[in-house]
N, C-alpha and C positions, 0 to 999 in steps of 0.2 A: 224467600230464600236470601241468604247472605253470601256474597262472593267477595273474597279478599284478593285483590289484584289478579283476577282470573285470566288476564291477558299475558301474564308472565310466562315466558318460555314457549309461546306458540308462534307459528309462522303467520305471515300476512293473510293467507287464504283461510286459515282457521280463525283468525281474528274476526274477519267479516261474518263468518258463521256464528261466532260467539255473540257478536253485537246483534245479530238478527234474533237470537234467542231472547235477549233482553227486551226486544220490541214486542215479542209475542206473549211474554208473561207479565203479570201485574205484581206490584208490591215487592220489588226487588231492592235490596240494599247492596250497592256495589262500591267497594273501596278501590279507587283507581287514581293514577296520575296521568292516564292517557286521555288526551283531549277528545279523541273520537268517541270514547265511552261517556265522558262527562257531558258532551253535547247531546247525548240521548236522554239525559236525566230530566225529570220534571222539577226536582228540588235538589239543591246542593248544600251540603253541610261542610264547612271548612273548619278543620281543627288546627290549633296552634298551641304547641307545648301542652297537649293533652286537654285543652279547653276549647269549647265551641266558640269560634271566632265569629262565624256568620252562618245563618241557616235561613234560606228563603227560596223562592222560585228561581229557576235557572236564569230567567231573564234579568233578575236583579243581582245575582251573584257572579255569573259568568263573565260579565264585563270587567269586574274588579280583578278576577283571576287573569284575564288577558292583559291587563295593564301592569300588574305586579307579579313577581314570582311568589309562589305560596310561602316560601321561606321568609319573605319580607312582610307579609300581611300581619299587621299588629306588632311588628318588631320595633325596636328602638329607632329613633331618627337617624342615628349614625349608620344603620344598616340599610337605609332607604336610598 
């Protein structure tokens, strides 16, 4: 299943129910900017200007996302 920002427009109580659905199902692709959902991922793919910037296990990618904003990953030095 593919979900494109499924958390958009839902309340906090529904958000937790949504996150639990992802835990119960396998092989989901979720497009999200929400840290709570990203933390549930096994793998993270980071896009920058329509190109794959990074794709790896969450343990290798999530730390980079926490240190830098997504907008700055792979950007020019003047944007860092």
